[in-house]
N, C-alpha and C positions, 0 to 999 in steps of 0.2 A: 380506299382511304378517303377519310373526310377532308374537305378542303379547308385550309387554314383561312381565318378571317383576319383583317387588319383593324378590327375596331380598337379605338383607344379607350383605355380604362380610365374611370373617374378616380381622382384621387380623393381619398377620404380625409375629411377634416376632423381631426380628433384633438381634443383638449388633452394636453399632458397632464398625467396624474400627478398629484403633489407628493413629494418625497418627504416622509417623516422620519427623521433621525431618532433613533432610540438609543437610550443609554445602555451599554452592555450590563447584564445583571451579574453580580458578583458570584463566582462559582462557590458551591459549598464544599467546604475541605473537610474531610474525615481524617482524624489523626489515627494512624495505625501503629499501635506500639507492639513490638515483638515480646512474646512471653520470655521471661528469664530462662526457663528451661527448654526452649525450643531451639533445636539444633538445625539450622537452614541446610547444611550440607547433606544431612540425611533426608530432610524434607523433599529436597529438589535433586536428589541423586540421579533420577531419570533423565533430568536435563543434561547433566554432565555426560551421561552415557550416550545420549542421543547427539550431542555436539561432537563428542569424539568419533562416533560412528560416521557423521557427516564429514568431519576433516579427513578420515581415512579414506572414504569413497571419493572425495574430491582430489586428494593427492594421487590416488590411483588413476583416476580419469585424466589428470593432467600428464602423468607418466605415459599413460597410453597415447595421449594426443602428440607428445614429442616423439614417441617411438613411430608412430604411424607417419608423422611429418618427415622424419628421416628415411623411413622405409620406402615411402612412395615417391621419393625424388629420383 
């Protein structure tokens, strides 16, 4: 193993960099208008089925947790 030295390190003198405050740029907003004949429930039907599936799985997992908590005591 190499021997550790106790040399003091020089402190670097640096000048602080100037902070320039910039104004936030206004965000570009696009207006989205729904078409009059567009049915969102049909368009996003897969989202509702996925959410229902997630809710069912979560309920089963919570029930399993409670059952195991009582069974393992």
